A tleap script that builds the chain and sets N, CA, C and O, in Angstrom:
source leaprc.protein.ff14SB
mol = sequence {
  NVAL GLY ASP ALA VAL ASP ASP PHE PHE SER
  ARG ILE THR VAL GLY GLY SER THR ILE MET
  GLU LYS ASN GLN ILE PHE LEU ALA ALA VAL
  GLY GLY GLY THR ARG SER GLY VAL LEU PHE
  PRO ILE SER GLY ARG TYR THR ASN THR SER
  THR SER GLY ILE ALA ILE SER VAL GLN ALA
  ARG GLN GLY THR ALA ASP ASP PRO VAL ARG
  VAL TYR GLY SER SER THR SER GLY TYR MET
  ARG ILE GLN GLU ILE GLY CARG
}
set mol.1.N position { -85.601 128.674 96.462 }
set mol.1.CA position { -85.630 128.077 94.872 }
set mol.1.C position { -85.602 128.917 93.677 }
set mol.1.O position { -86.465 129.795 93.678 }
set mol.2.N position { -85.157 128.893 93.088 }
set mol.2.CA position { -85.178 129.566 91.751 }
set mol.2.C position { -83.627 130.392 91.844 }
set mol.2.O position { -82.806 130.041 92.692 }
set mol.3.N position { -83.361 131.432 90.948 }
set mol.3.CA position { -82.611 132.332 91.143 }
set mol.3.C position { -82.748 133.447 91.449 }
set mol.3.O position { -81.972 134.238 90.912 }
set mol.4.N position { -83.809 134.020 92.462 }
set mol.4.CA position { -83.750 135.574 92.640 }
set mol.4.C position { -83.189 135.307 94.265 }
set mol.4.O position { -83.030 134.202 94.785 }
set mol.5.N position { -82.941 136.649 94.899 }
set mol.5.CA position { -83.248 136.748 96.490 }
set mol.5.C position { -84.498 136.429 97.361 }
set mol.5.O position { -85.672 136.570 97.019 }
set mol.6.N position { -84.125 136.066 98.304 }
set mol.6.CA position { -85.647 135.820 98.827 }
set mol.6.C position { -85.227 136.150 100.162 }
set mol.6.O position { -84.247 135.867 100.852 }
set mol.7.N position { -86.722 137.132 100.381 }
set mol.7.CA position { -85.878 137.297 102.140 }
set mol.7.C position { -87.614 137.552 102.769 }
set mol.7.O position { -88.620 137.797 102.102 }
set mol.8.N position { -87.468 137.371 104.394 }
set mol.8.CA position { -89.064 136.809 104.774 }
set mol.8.C position { -88.638 137.937 106.089 }
set mol.8.O position { -87.607 138.578 106.297 }
set mol.9.N position { -89.731 137.854 106.716 }
set mol.9.CA position { -89.317 138.452 108.121 }
set mol.9.C position { -90.689 138.252 108.810 }
set mol.9.O position { -91.816 138.219 108.316 }
set mol.10.N position { -90.238 138.118 110.206 }
set mol.10.CA position { -91.020 137.903 111.126 }
set mol.10.C position { -91.175 138.905 112.262 }
set mol.10.O position { -90.184 139.584 112.532 }
set mol.11.N position { -92.440 139.108 113.056 }
set mol.11.CA position { -92.248 140.513 113.858 }
set mol.11.C position { -93.459 140.025 114.945 }
set mol.11.O position { -94.428 139.301 114.717 }
set mol.12.N position { -92.983 140.793 116.417 }
set mol.12.CA position { -93.931 140.735 117.348 }
set mol.12.C position { -94.980 142.443 117.186 }
set mol.12.O position { -94.486 143.503 116.803 }
set mol.13.N position { -96.090 142.292 117.496 }
set mol.13.CA position { -96.906 143.519 117.366 }
set mol.13.C position { -97.223 143.501 118.785 }
set mol.13.O position { -97.340 142.375 119.270 }
set mol.14.N position { -97.381 144.451 119.526 }
set mol.14.CA position { -97.976 144.710 120.523 }
set mol.14.C position { -99.451 146.233 120.067 }
set mol.14.O position { -99.360 147.360 119.579 }
set mol.15.N position { -100.498 145.474 120.523 }
set mol.15.CA position { -101.258 146.850 119.808 }
set mol.15.C position { -101.031 147.490 118.428 }
set mol.15.O position { -100.822 148.649 118.070 }
set mol.16.N position { -101.147 146.313 117.780 }
set mol.16.CA position { -100.486 147.094 116.299 }
set mol.16.C position { -99.421 147.703 116.077 }
set mol.16.O position { -99.159 148.107 114.944 }
set mol.17.N position { -98.580 147.892 117.144 }
set mol.17.CA position { -97.531 148.726 116.824 }
set mol.17.C position { -96.086 147.196 117.057 }
set mol.17.O position { -96.167 146.158 117.714 }
set mol.18.N position { -94.915 147.747 116.175 }
set mol.18.CA position { -93.743 146.193 115.968 }
set mol.18.C position { -92.987 146.740 117.303 }
set mol.18.O position { -93.030 147.953 117.512 }
set mol.19.N position { -92.437 146.067 118.026 }
set mol.19.CA position { -91.668 145.766 119.005 }
set mol.19.C position { -90.481 145.685 118.676 }
set mol.19.O position { -89.462 146.339 118.895 }
set mol.20.N position { -90.857 144.418 117.885 }
set mol.20.CA position { -89.375 143.347 117.422 }
set mol.20.C position { -89.423 142.654 115.938 }
set mol.20.O position { -90.131 141.674 115.704 }
set mol.21.N position { -88.743 143.164 115.150 }
set mol.21.CA position { -89.006 142.258 113.566 }
set mol.21.C position { -87.319 141.839 113.489 }
set mol.21.O position { -86.276 142.369 113.872 }
set mol.22.N position { -87.648 140.716 112.847 }
set mol.22.CA position { -86.580 139.972 112.082 }
set mol.22.C position { -86.452 140.050 110.694 }
set mol.22.O position { -87.379 140.496 110.019 }
set mol.23.N position { -85.357 139.650 110.169 }
set mol.23.CA position { -85.091 139.717 108.474 }
set mol.23.C position { -84.054 138.510 107.966 }
set mol.23.O position { -82.834 138.471 108.125 }
set mol.24.N position { -84.705 137.779 107.469 }
set mol.24.CA position { -83.716 136.674 106.901 }
set mol.24.C position { -83.888 136.731 105.311 }
set mol.24.O position { -84.892 136.834 104.606 }
set mol.25.N position { -82.498 136.622 105.011 }
set mol.25.CA position { -82.006 137.014 103.560 }
set mol.25.C position { -81.462 135.573 103.066 }
set mol.25.O position { -80.491 135.020 103.582 }
set mol.26.N position { -82.199 135.054 102.023 }
set mol.26.CA position { -81.595 133.859 101.067 }
set mol.26.C position { -81.095 134.738 99.928 }
set mol.26.O position { -81.720 135.620 99.339 }
set mol.27.N position { -79.326 134.150 99.653 }
set mol.27.CA position { -78.619 134.807 98.563 }
set mol.27.C position { -79.594 133.776 97.483 }
set mol.27.O position { -80.383 132.859 97.710 }
set mol.28.N position { -79.126 134.402 96.283 }
set mol.28.CA position { -79.096 133.426 94.579 }
set mol.28.C position { -78.030 132.747 94.830 }
set mol.28.O position { -77.577 132.785 93.686 }
set mol.29.N position { -77.228 132.128 95.439 }
set mol.29.CA position { -75.997 131.352 95.536 }
set mol.29.C position { -76.107 130.226 96.220 }
set mol.29.O position { -76.970 130.147 97.094 }
set mol.30.N position { -75.372 129.304 95.985 }
set mol.30.CA position { -75.397 128.148 96.648 }
set mol.30.C position { -74.851 128.028 98.200 }
set mol.30.O position { -73.645 128.087 98.440 }
set mol.31.N position { -75.859 127.852 99.248 }
set mol.31.CA position { -75.110 127.851 100.845 }
set mol.31.C position { -75.256 129.725 101.025 }
set mol.31.O position { -74.755 130.247 102.021 }
set mol.32.N position { -75.945 130.554 100.011 }
set mol.32.CA position { -76.074 131.903 100.594 }
set mol.32.C position { -77.140 132.162 101.298 }
set mol.32.O position { -78.307 131.773 101.261 }
set mol.33.N position { -76.525 132.904 101.964 }
set mol.33.CA position { -77.937 133.611 102.928 }
set mol.33.C position { -77.974 133.201 104.594 }
set mol.33.O position { -77.180 132.315 104.910 }
set mol.34.N position { -78.547 133.585 105.326 }
set mol.34.CA position { -78.998 133.170 106.216 }
set mol.34.C position { -79.576 131.621 106.712 }
set mol.34.O position { -79.994 131.097 105.680 }
set mol.35.N position { -79.750 130.779 107.747 }
set mol.35.CA position { -80.775 129.478 108.073 }
set mol.35.C position { -81.789 129.871 108.429 }
set mol.35.O position { -81.743 131.070 108.707 }
set mol.36.N position { -82.781 129.391 108.569 }
set mol.36.CA position { -84.284 129.539 109.289 }
set mol.36.C position { -84.262 129.819 110.384 }
set mol.36.O position { -84.961 130.728 110.832 }
set mol.37.N position { -83.330 129.003 111.212 }
set mol.37.CA position { -83.327 129.755 112.520 }
set mol.37.C position { -83.130 131.443 112.914 }
set mol.37.O position { -82.995 131.675 114.115 }
set mol.38.N position { -83.114 132.305 112.222 }
set mol.38.CA position { -82.855 133.170 112.217 }
set mol.38.C position { -84.552 134.108 112.261 }
set mol.38.O position { -84.657 135.256 112.694 }
set mol.39.N position { -85.719 133.278 111.711 }
set mol.39.CA position { -86.995 133.932 111.985 }
set mol.39.C position { -87.616 134.121 113.426 }
set mol.39.O position { -88.225 135.044 113.966 }
set mol.40.N position { -87.104 132.541 113.928 }
set mol.40.CA position { -87.924 132.346 115.071 }
set mol.40.C position { -86.379 131.475 115.659 }
set mol.40.O position { -85.475 131.016 114.961 }
set mol.41.N position { -86.492 131.474 116.961 }
set mol.41.CA position { -87.342 132.278 117.922 }
set mol.41.C position { -87.322 133.770 117.855 }
set mol.41.O position { -86.316 134.293 117.375 }
set mol.42.N position { -88.158 134.412 118.212 }
set mol.42.CA position { -88.373 135.873 118.114 }
set mol.42.C position { -88.482 136.413 119.875 }
set mol.42.O position { -89.112 135.777 120.720 }
set mol.43.N position { -87.913 137.381 120.085 }
set mol.43.CA position { -88.695 137.965 121.229 }
set mol.43.C position { -88.167 139.665 121.397 }
set mol.43.O position { -87.347 140.399 120.845 }
set mol.44.N position { -89.117 139.761 122.439 }
set mol.44.CA position { -88.872 141.247 122.352 }
set mol.44.C position { -89.249 141.745 123.956 }
set mol.44.O position { -89.276 140.992 124.930 }
set mol.45.N position { -89.476 142.928 123.959 }
set mol.45.CA position { -89.651 143.518 125.643 }
set mol.45.C position { -90.582 144.694 125.319 }
set mol.45.O position { -90.179 145.509 124.489 }
set mol.46.N position { -92.039 144.906 126.006 }
set mol.46.CA position { -92.790 145.960 126.319 }
set mol.46.C position { -93.451 146.201 127.630 }
set mol.46.O position { -94.137 145.394 128.258 }
set mol.47.N position { -93.210 147.179 127.891 }
set mol.47.CA position { -93.854 147.926 129.477 }
set mol.47.C position { -95.168 148.138 129.240 }
set mol.47.O position { -95.356 148.839 128.247 }
set mol.48.N position { -96.240 147.744 129.857 }
set mol.48.CA position { -97.509 147.937 129.770 }
set mol.48.C position { -97.728 148.949 130.912 }
set mol.48.O position { -97.652 148.492 132.053 }
set mol.49.N position { -97.918 149.906 130.801 }
set mol.49.CA position { -98.327 151.062 131.965 }
set mol.49.C position { -99.999 151.413 131.938 }
set mol.49.O position { -100.505 152.462 132.337 }
set mol.50.N position { -100.601 150.421 131.446 }
set mol.50.CA position { -101.942 150.672 131.654 }
set mol.50.C position { -102.835 149.613 132.278 }
set mol.50.O position { -102.017 148.695 132.351 }
set mol.51.N position { -103.690 149.243 132.656 }
set mol.51.CA position { -104.440 148.159 133.484 }
set mol.51.C position { -105.304 147.346 132.207 }
set mol.51.O position { -105.670 146.172 132.252 }
set mol.52.N position { -105.491 148.183 131.215 }
set mol.52.CA position { -106.539 147.659 130.378 }
set mol.52.C position { -105.663 146.230 129.647 }
set mol.52.O position { -104.450 146.162 129.846 }
set mol.53.N position { -106.353 145.142 128.819 }
set mol.53.CA position { -105.941 144.296 128.293 }
set mol.53.C position { -104.989 144.551 126.725 }
set mol.53.O position { -105.602 145.394 126.069 }
set mol.54.N position { -104.201 144.259 126.259 }
set mol.54.CA position { -103.437 144.452 125.121 }
set mol.54.C position { -103.460 143.363 124.200 }
set mol.54.O position { -103.372 142.257 124.735 }
set mol.55.N position { -103.583 143.388 122.578 }
set mol.55.CA position { -103.123 142.271 121.868 }
set mol.55.C position { -101.866 142.048 121.141 }
set mol.55.O position { -101.476 142.782 120.233 }
set mol.56.N position { -101.249 141.012 121.570 }
set mol.56.CA position { -99.980 140.329 121.306 }
set mol.56.C position { -99.960 139.573 120.287 }
set mol.56.O position { -100.735 138.621 120.380 }
set mol.57.N position { -99.138 139.657 118.978 }
set mol.57.CA position { -99.225 139.243 117.814 }
set mol.57.C position { -98.344 138.610 117.715 }
set mol.57.O position { -97.352 138.993 118.336 }
set mol.58.N position { -98.207 137.101 116.757 }
set mol.58.CA position { -96.631 137.029 116.238 }
set mol.58.C position { -97.203 137.020 114.781 }
set mol.58.O position { -98.323 136.596 114.497 }
set mol.59.N position { -96.223 137.584 113.812 }
set mol.59.CA position { -96.240 137.327 112.552 }
set mol.59.C position { -95.095 136.855 111.478 }
set mol.59.O position { -93.931 137.215 111.652 }
set mol.60.N position { -95.333 136.332 110.764 }
set mol.60.CA position { -94.403 136.190 109.703 }
set mol.60.C position { -94.696 136.458 108.091 }
set mol.60.O position { -95.684 135.903 107.609 }
set mol.61.N position { -94.008 137.148 107.391 }
set mol.61.CA position { -94.292 137.360 106.076 }
set mol.61.C position { -93.358 137.576 104.726 }
set mol.61.O position { -92.138 137.695 104.845 }
set mol.62.N position { -93.670 137.597 104.105 }
set mol.62.CA position { -92.467 137.516 102.485 }
set mol.62.C position { -92.313 138.789 102.788 }
set mol.62.O position { -93.005 139.510 103.507 }
set mol.63.N position { -91.038 139.088 101.987 }
set mol.63.CA position { -90.158 140.398 101.970 }
set mol.63.C position { -90.635 140.187 100.205 }
set mol.63.O position { -91.712 140.031 99.631 }
set mol.64.N position { -89.041 140.292 99.717 }
set mol.64.CA position { -89.210 140.637 98.109 }
set mol.64.C position { -89.430 139.182 97.548 }
set mol.64.O position { -89.627 139.122 96.334 }
set mol.65.N position { -89.424 137.968 98.275 }
set mol.65.CA position { -89.512 136.509 98.159 }
set mol.65.C position { -90.512 136.580 96.931 }
set mol.65.O position { -91.487 137.325 96.834 }
set mol.66.N position { -90.073 135.668 96.040 }
set mol.66.CA position { -90.674 134.770 95.298 }
set mol.66.C position { -91.459 133.445 95.689 }
set mol.66.O position { -92.386 132.867 95.121 }
set mol.67.N position { -90.668 133.129 97.018 }
set mol.67.CA position { -91.345 131.550 97.074 }
set mol.67.C position { -91.830 131.871 98.776 }
set mol.67.O position { -91.310 132.677 99.548 }
set mol.68.N position { -92.808 131.092 98.988 }
set mol.68.CA position { -93.742 130.830 99.801 }
set mol.68.C position { -93.227 130.780 101.374 }
set mol.68.O position { -92.104 130.309 101.554 }
set mol.69.N position { -93.871 131.170 102.358 }
set mol.69.CA position { -93.504 131.387 104.095 }
set mol.69.C position { -93.824 129.692 103.915 }
set mol.69.O position { -94.496 129.172 103.025 }
set mol.70.N position { -93.321 129.213 104.724 }
set mol.70.CA position { -93.591 127.755 105.071 }
set mol.70.C position { -93.358 127.747 106.824 }
set mol.70.O position { -92.258 127.911 107.351 }
set mol.71.N position { -94.400 127.563 107.426 }
set mol.71.CA position { -94.242 127.537 108.873 }
set mol.71.C position { -94.993 126.209 109.047 }
set mol.71.O position { -96.148 125.922 108.733 }
set mol.72.N position { -93.775 125.278 109.786 }
set mol.72.CA position { -94.252 123.739 110.753 }
set mol.72.C position { -94.795 123.673 111.977 }
set mol.72.O position { -94.444 124.382 112.920 }
set mol.73.N position { -95.390 123.093 112.000 }
set mol.73.CA position { -96.388 122.628 113.209 }
set mol.73.C position { -97.426 123.055 113.591 }
set mol.73.O position { -97.905 123.987 112.945 }
set mol.74.N position { -98.063 122.611 114.614 }
set mol.74.CA position { -99.587 122.880 114.995 }
set mol.74.C position { -99.659 124.497 115.506 }
set mol.74.O position { -98.749 125.317 115.627 }
set mol.75.N position { -101.117 124.617 115.755 }
set mol.75.CA position { -101.396 125.453 116.579 }
set mol.75.C position { -100.935 125.474 117.682 }
set mol.75.O position { -100.706 126.634 118.025 }
set mol.76.N position { -100.664 124.701 118.470 }
set mol.76.CA position { -100.127 123.964 119.875 }
set mol.76.C position { -98.524 123.856 120.071 }
set mol.76.O position { -97.900 123.536 121.082 }
set mol.77.N position { -98.081 124.199 118.864 }
set mol.77.CA position { -96.309 123.497 119.066 }
set mol.77.C position { -95.354 124.879 119.250 }
set mol.77.O position { -94.142 124.819 119.043 }
set mol.78.N position { -95.923 125.945 119.599 }
set mol.78.CA position { -95.025 127.351 119.883 }
set mol.78.C position { -96.070 127.457 121.159 }
set mol.78.O position { -97.195 127.028 121.411 }
set mol.79.N position { -94.894 128.414 121.946 }
set mol.79.CA position { -95.339 128.735 123.561 }
set mol.79.C position { -94.726 130.545 123.142 }
set mol.79.O position { -93.957 130.941 122.266 }
set mol.80.N position { -95.426 131.216 124.134 }
set mol.80.CA position { -94.724 132.272 124.897 }
set mol.80.C position { -95.109 132.313 125.862 }
set mol.80.O position { -96.111 131.840 126.397 }
set mol.81.N position { -94.191 132.998 126.229 }
set mol.81.CA position { -93.837 133.177 127.793 }
set mol.81.C position { -93.854 134.515 127.815 }
set mol.81.O position { -93.250 135.144 126.946 }
set mol.82.N position { -94.718 135.297 129.057 }
set mol.82.CA position { -95.120 136.770 129.590 }
set mol.82.C position { -94.469 136.461 130.834 }
set mol.82.O position { -94.853 135.608 131.635 }
set mol.83.N position { -93.170 137.420 130.983 }
set mol.83.CA position { -93.425 137.616 132.563 }
set mol.83.C position { -93.344 139.029 133.035 }
set mol.83.O position { -92.746 140.005 132.581 }
set mol.84.N position { -94.089 138.868 134.043 }
set mol.84.CA position { -94.588 140.237 134.612 }
set mol.84.C position { -93.435 140.463 135.811 }
set mol.84.O position { -92.709 139.637 136.365 }
set mol.85.N position { -93.568 142.030 136.003 }
set mol.85.CA position { -92.510 142.648 136.986 }
set mol.85.C position { -93.458 143.485 137.609 }
set mol.85.O position { -94.120 144.309 136.978 }
set mol.86.N position { -93.560 143.279 138.994 }
set mol.86.CA position { -94.240 144.620 139.756 }
set mol.86.C position { -93.536 145.827 140.121 }
set mol.86.O position { -92.448 145.673 140.675 }
set mol.87.N position { -93.877 146.780 139.953 }
set mol.87.CA position { -93.439 147.956 140.389 }
set mol.87.C position { -93.783 148.938 141.461 }
set mol.87.O position { -93.130 149.975 141.581 }
savepdb mol mol.pdb
quit
């Protein structure tokens, strides 16, 4: 909305470190930029070499956007798949 270029980010962090980040840019022109499917779904790979627990977070935020980030759905509408591979 408006006449400014808007950009947004989504990311996956493990233990506070980013393992994957996506950027979506809407240009200030009719039909300009990418569409909402760029931010999500998002996937990444992390190898846990420890037997301790880890914190995995999925985040979305504004970049230089003057418009808000709106994520539709409920707290149960998404899912995370964790695949464990033994060595």
